[in-house]
C-alpha positions, 0 to 999 in steps of 0.5 A: 500500500505504503509503494501505491501511494509512493512512500517510497523517493526513488531507488535511493529511498529503498531499504533492501538491497538489490539482491534481497530476499522477499519471504512471502507466502500465500495462507493457503499453504500456511492453514494447509501446514497448520493442519496437518502439522497438527495432525501428524502431531495428534497420529503421534502422541504418547509414541517416541515417536512424537518425545520431540519437537518438530519445527515447520517453516512456512516460507518460500525464502528456501523453495521459492525464495522471490527476490525484492528486484522482482517484487519492486518490478512488479509492484511498479508494472500493477500500478502503473495499470491500474493506478490509486484512486490517491496518491502522492504528488508528482509520484513516480513509482521506484524501480531496484536498480540492477546494484542497491546498497542502500544507506541509512542517511539515503533514507532518511533525506527521502523520508523527509522529501515523504513527509513534505508531500504527505503535509501536501496532500494532507492539507489540501484533505483537509480542505475537502474534510475527509480528515480519516484519509488523513488520519490513516495517511499518517498512520499508514507512513509511520508501518511504513517507516517500520518496514523500510528501515535497514533492521527490519529488512534483511534475508532470512533462509528458512528451510521447508526439510520438516514439510517435505518429509510430511507433505511426503508421506500424504497420498496423491490426492491428499499432496493435491488439496494440501500445498504444504511448500510453495516450490516454484512446481506451484499452481500460481506463479509468483506472477499471478500471486502477487498481481490477485495481493496488489488487486486486493489491496486496491480493493479492500484498501483502497475502497476500489470496487473492482479490479480492472482487467488490464493485470491477469489476476484471481481477486474475486470479493467474495462475503459481502454480507450483513452483519443481520444477515450472518445473523439469521443463516448461523439461526438455520444453519443447524451445527453452523 
């Protein structure tokens, strides 16, 4: 969201190194791994096989590493094709240089420029009576400063060996239903995952009702039910 709003002020504002790894993971992989790990723990409970704790990493850094430079390329591609309804003045979506070595000095100078732009846009939001949007913009920038910081932007490689071993014990049918490891043979590519994720940000956070078809994605709003309709559904559905 910070990228879409224009918080980055060119390559020098990026706290990630060009060879950094962004450790993202789809939620369905996390859910599948939690479910399968719980079942495995229950199956071995009370036996010698279950005496030692087994750690499972729901991660992509080892199995399907995603370079930060690639993320910036895809973010620029998406938000140029589908601009958000609001962004900072003179926003030029940053790309990652082939060789980038961040410095705290450059990051701080760029953040000062971003703050000036926020003040300018904030004065217009105040005049328009959009105080909620202004508050969200300021809070968003605070969160951005934490995430786009050199201590935060380190690359960690986590092993998925235990996840692979558990997946190997499952039947072929179970393996299709429960993706425990996200690797380069996954049904969804990083391209499609990224565009789907950003389409969700555009719809849910920027309140754009429906992303256009300019970029391929799988995002769908699956529930628009009100609290009252959910209450009535629960009341009339056995064992809900």
